C-alpha positions in Angstrom: -18.3 -81.2 24.4 -15.3 -80.2 24.1 -12.3 -81.5 21.3 -9.8 -82.8 22.8 -7.2 -80.6 21.1 -7.8 -77.4 23.9 -8.4 -80.5 26.9 -6.0 -79.3 28.9 -5.8 -75.6 28.4 -6.7 -73.6 31.3 -5.8 -69.8 31.2 -2.3 -68.3 30.7 -0.7 -69.2 33.1 1.3 -72.8 32.4 0.6 -74.2 36.5 -2.2 -74.1 37.4 -2.5 -71.4 40.5 -4.1 -70.7 43.9 -4.3 -67.3 45.0 -4.5 -67.1 48.7 -5.5 -64.6 50.3 -5.4 -65.4 54.1 -6.0 -62.0 55.6 -5.8 -58.4 55.5 -3.4 -57.6 58.2 -0.6 -55.9 57.4 2.2 -54.0 59.1 1.9 -51.5 56.2 -1.2 -49.2 55.1 -0.1 -48.5 51.9 -2.0 -45.1 50.7 -2.6 -47.4 46.4 -3.7 -50.6 47.8 -5.7 -53.2 45.6 -7.2 -54.7 49.0 -7.4 -52.1 51.7 -5.2 -53.8 53.8 -3.8 -52.5 56.9 -2.2 -52.5 60.8 -5.9 -52.3 62.2 -7.0 -54.9 59.9 -8.2 -57.7 61.6 -9.5 -62.3 61.7 -9.0 -64.0 58.4 -9.3 -67.7 57.6 -8.8 -69.8 59.7 -5.6 -73.1 59.3 -7.9 -75.7 59.2 -10.5 -74.3 56.8 -7.7 -73.7 54.4 -6.1 -76.7 54.0 -9.6 -78.7 53.6 -9.5 -76.2 50.7 -7.0 -77.0 49.7 -7.0 -80.3 49.8 -9.8 -80.6 47.6 -8.3 -78.4 45.1 -5.5 -80.7 44.8 -7.5 -83.1 43.8 -8.8 -80.9 40.9 -5.3 -80.7 40.0 -4.0 -77.4 41.4 0.1 -77.4 41.8 1.2 -74.1 43.2 -0.6 -72.1 45.9 0.5 -68.4 45.8 0.1 -66.8 49.2 -0.7 -62.9 49.6 -2.4 -60.3 51.4 -2.4 -58.1 53.9 1.2 -59.4 54.7 1.3 -63.3 54.5 4.2 -63.6 56.5 2.3 -62.2 60.1 -0.7 -64.0 59.4 -0.8 -66.2 62.0 -2.0 -69.6 60.4 1.0 -68.7 58.3 3.6 -71.8 59.4 1.1 -74.2 59.5 -0.8 -73.3 55.9 2.7 -73.9 54.7 3.8 -76.8 55.8 0.0 -78.5 54.6 0.6 -77.3 51.3 3.6 -79.2 50.7 2.4 -81.7 53.0 -0.7 -82.3 49.7 1.6 -81.7 47.6 1.7 -77.9 46.4 4.8 -75.2 45.3 4.4 -72.9 47.0 5.2 -69.2 46.5 4.0 -65.6 47.7 4.8 -61.9 47.8 5.6 -59.9 50.9 7.1 -56.1 51.6 10.1 -57.9 53.1 9.2 -56.3 56.1 9.1 -59.4 58.7 12.1 -61.7 56.3 13.9 -62.6 59.4 14.5 -65.5 61.8 12.1 -68.0 62.6 10.5 -67.2 59.0 13.0 -67.1 56.7 14.2 -70.5 58.3 10.4 -71.3 56.6 11.2 -69.9 53.7 14.4 -71.4 53.2 13.2 -74.7 53.7 9.9 -74.4 52.0 8.9 -71.3 50.1 10.0 -72.2 46.5 9.9 -68.6 44.8 9.4 -65.3 46.8 8.5 -62.1 45.7 9.5 -59.0 47.2 7.0 -55.8 46.2 8.4 -52.4 45.7 6.7 -49.5 43.9 9.3 -47.5 42.3 13.0 -45.7 43.5 13.3 -45.4 47.3 11.6 -41.9 47.8 8.4 -43.1 45.5 8.3 -46.5 47.5 8.1 -45.1 50.8 5.7 -41.9 49.8 2.9 -44.7 48.9 4.2 -47.0 51.5 3.6 -44.1 54.1 6.8 -45.7 55.5 10.1 -44.1 55.1 11.8 -47.1 56.5 9.2 -49.2 53.7 12.6 -49.2 51.0 15.2 -50.4 53.3 13.6 -52.9 55.1 12.4 -54.7 51.4 16.6 -54.4 51.1 16.9 -55.8 54.2 14.6 -58.8 53.4 17.0 -59.2 49.9 20.3 -59.7 51.6 19.0 -62.0 54.4 17.7 -63.8 50.9 20.5 -63.8 49.0 22.8 -65.5 52.2 20.1 -68.1 52.7 20.8 -69.5 49.3 17.1 -68.6 48.3 15.4 -68.2 45.5 13.8 -64.5 45.0 12.1 -62.2 42.4 10.8 -58.3 42.9 8.0 -57.4 42.0 7.8 -53.9 41.0 4.5 -51.8 40.4 4.5 -49.6 36.8 3.5 -46.1 37.9 3.0 -42.8 36.2 5.3 -42.1 38.6 7.5 -45.5 38.9 7.7 -45.9 35.1 11.2 -43.4 34.4 12.4 -46.2 37.5 12.1 -49.3 35.5 15.8 -49.1 34.2 16.7 -48.8 37.8 15.0 -51.8 38.5 16.3 -53.7 36.4 19.7 -53.0 37.0 19.2 -52.9 41.3 17.8 -56.7 40.9 21.2 -57.9 38.9 23.1 -55.7 41.6 21.3 -58.0 44.6 21.7 -61.2 43.0 17.7 -61.3 42.4 16.4 -64.5 40.0 13.2 -62.2 38.3 11.7 -59.0 37.8 7.4 -58.5 38.0 6.4 -55.4 36.5 2.3 -55.0 37.3 1.4 -52.2 36.1 -0.8 -50.5 38.6 -4.5 -51.5 39.4 -6.7 -48.7 40.3 -8.0 -50.9 42.9 -9.1 -51.5 46.5 -7.5 -47.4 47.8 -5.9 -46.9 44.7 -9.0 -46.1 43.1 -8.2 -42.6 45.1 -4.7 -42.2 42.9 -6.5 -43.6 39.7 -5.7 -40.3 38.2 -1.9 -40.0 39.8 -0.8 -43.4 39.0 -2.8 -44.8 35.7 -0.8 -45.8 32.9 -2.8 -43.9 29.9 -2.0 -45.6 26.5 1.1 -44.6 25.4 2.9 -44.6 28.5 1.9 -48.7 29.1 3.2 -48.6 25.0 6.4 -47.6 26.6 6.1 -49.8 29.7 6.0 -53.1 27.3 9.0 -51.6 24.9 11.2 -51.2 28.2 10.9 -54.7 29.9 11.4 -56.0 26.2 14.5 -53.6 25.4 15.8 -54.3 29.4 16.1 -58.2 30.0 19.6 -59.2 29.0 22.0 -62.1 29.6 23.3 -60.5 33.2 20.0 -59.4 33.9 17.0 -61.1 35.8 14.8 -62.9 33.8 12.5 -59.9 33.1 8.6 -60.6 33.2 5.5 -57.6 32.4 1.7 -57.9 32.9 1.0 -56.2 29.6 0.6 -58.4 26.5 0.0 -56.5 22.6 -3.9 -56.6 22.7 -3.9 -58.5 19.2 -1.5 -61.2 20.8 -3.8 -61.8 24.2 -7.0 -61.8 21.5 -5.3 -64.5 19.7 -5.0 -66.4 23.3 -8.8 -67.1 23.4 -8.9 -71.1 22.6 -6.4 -71.1 25.9 -9.4 -70.6 27.5 -10.5 -75.4 28.1 -14.4 -73.1 29.5 -14.6 -71.8 26.2 -14.3 -74.9 23.8 -17.7 -76.0 26.4 -20.8 -76.1 24.4 -23.5 -77.8 26.2 -23.0 -80.5 29.0 -21.1 -80.5 31.6 -17.5 -82.0 30.9 -16.1 -84.4 33.4 -12.8 -82.9 34.3 -10.7 -81.7 37.1 -12.1 -77.5 38.3 -8.5 -76.9 37.2 -9.6 -77.3 34.0 -11.9 -74.3 33.9 -11.0 -71.7 36.4 -6.7 -71.0 36.5 -5.7 -69.0 38.3 -8.2 -69.6 41.1 -8.1 -67.1 43.8 -9.1 -67.6 47.9 -9.5 -64.2 49.4 -10.1 -63.3 52.7 -13.4 -63.5 53.6 -13.6 -67.5 51.9 -14.6 -66.5 48.8 -13.7 -68.7 46.0 -13.3 -66.7 43.2 -11.9 -67.5 40.1 -8.9 -65.6 37.5 -8.4 -62.5 40.4 -9.3 -61.2 43.3 -11.4 -58.1 43.1 -13.9 -59.6 40.5 -17.2 -59.1 41.1 -18.7 -62.1 43.5 -21.4 -62.2 41.4 -18.8 -65.1 40.0 -17.7 -66.4 43.0 -18.5 -70.2 42.9 -18.7 -70.7 46.2 -17.0 -69.9 50.1 -15.2 -72.1 52.2 -17.1 -74.4 54.4 -18.6 -77.3 54.3 -20.6 -76.7 51.6 -17.5 -75.9 49.4 -17.4 -79.7 47.7 -21.0 -79.0 46.6 -20.1 -76.1 45.6 -17.8 -77.7 43.2 -19.6 -79.9 42.0 -22.9 -77.5 40.9 -20.4 -75.5 39.4 -19.4 -78.2 36.6 -22.5 -78.3 35.6 -24.3 -75.1 35.5 -22.1 -72.1 37.3 -19.4 -72.2 34.3 -21.8 -70.6 32.0 -21.4 -67.3 33.4 -17.5 -67.8 33.9 -18.0 -68.6 30.6 -20.0 -65.3 29.4 -17.6 -63.3 31.7 -14.3 -64.4 29.4 -16.1 -64.0 26.3 -17.5 -60.9 27.1 -13.6 -59.5 28.2 -12.4 -60.6 24.7 -15.1 -58.8 23.0 -14.5 -55.6 24.8 -10.6 -56.4 23.5 -11.4 -54.2 20.7 -13.5 -51.3 22.2 -10.2 -50.4 24.7 -8.4 -48.0 22.3 -5.1 -49.6 23.1 -2.4 -51.3 22.0 -1.6 -52.8 24.9 -4.1 -54.4 28.9 -3.7 -55.9 31.1 -5.4 -58.6 31.0 -6.3 -60.1 34.5 -7.2 -56.3 35.3 -9.4 -55.8 32.4 -11.3 -59.1 33.2 -12.0 -57.0 36.6 -13.5 -54.6 34.6 -15.2 -56.4 32.8 -17.0 -59.0 35.6 -18.1 -55.0 36.8 -20.4 -54.2 33.6 -21.4 -58.2 33.1 -22.1 -58.4 37.0 -24.9 -56.7 36.7 -26.4 -57.5 34.4 -25.7 -61.5 34.6 -27.5 -60.8 38.4 -30.6 -58.8 36.6 -31.7 -62.1 34.8 -31.7 -64.2 37.1 -34.4 -62.1 39.2 -37.8 -63.4 39.1 -39.8 -61.4 36.8 -41.8 -58.4 38.4 -45.8 -58.9 38.9 -47.3 -56.0 39.2 -50.3 -54.9 41.4 -53.2 -53.3 40.7 
């Protein structure tokens, strides 16, 4: 059973979101890329498979499609997927490095994209180094100017690392000068190629606290809206009841999937994952394709139990981090790899000894 007062809660996000990563093809091979994307990557999901899945997920209550990658503007099916998503009733957001913004792509953005975020990794020198391209910053700035000229609402997604932390005040001033509507600060996460830069870029406990305080102090009436993907540990723990799935006890509840899993992630392999890109695939709901509807039905019947265990464990582990601030979704990813092996072993048949 589920208490009535939590029947509409689905996590920390107010909207029901599908994070879509259709391919790993990108014009850049960033040193810290979480998805290990780059110019030599090929393949990806077909627009037909994506559209079929989005139609089903719309009926399950999802409202927003957020496109990432790779570089989503270079995905061959970008226009088809965006137009189909809008026709299905989704709001469509995307994050881009900015280089492809222009021409017909700018027309599509202006017509169909609700919010576009330009990603930056620091001031120009830091950004260029991590992107491996001296033109990366100027191209991102050019994209901002083009979006402003067309009246497109956009924000800046800024990766906060040891090398870019001191640049947070600069970024807010830069964003205000450029007319950005918002700034999102997200801490560097040591995933993908970023694992090789963990010691160099990861924030320690005191640096996370500094970033959180800086973000709080920087917002003013004349600045863009500011959000940081860090929360005080105690505040995060207090939000436990925001997850409907943690209110389930035994019998599967007849509710939309978006009440159970939010956000939902579709990666470039077609795996449908809960909460965050890079989570242990052990927790996947299924894959895109003809079996996907049956996978959702199965997940509502039994699969949600693993997510319940993952979230419950993640909340318990908050008290053992030894830090005052947490990047919640990265914390869940870390927890998934600690827990995934345990769940996998628990589901294995009991070995039979052979004399």
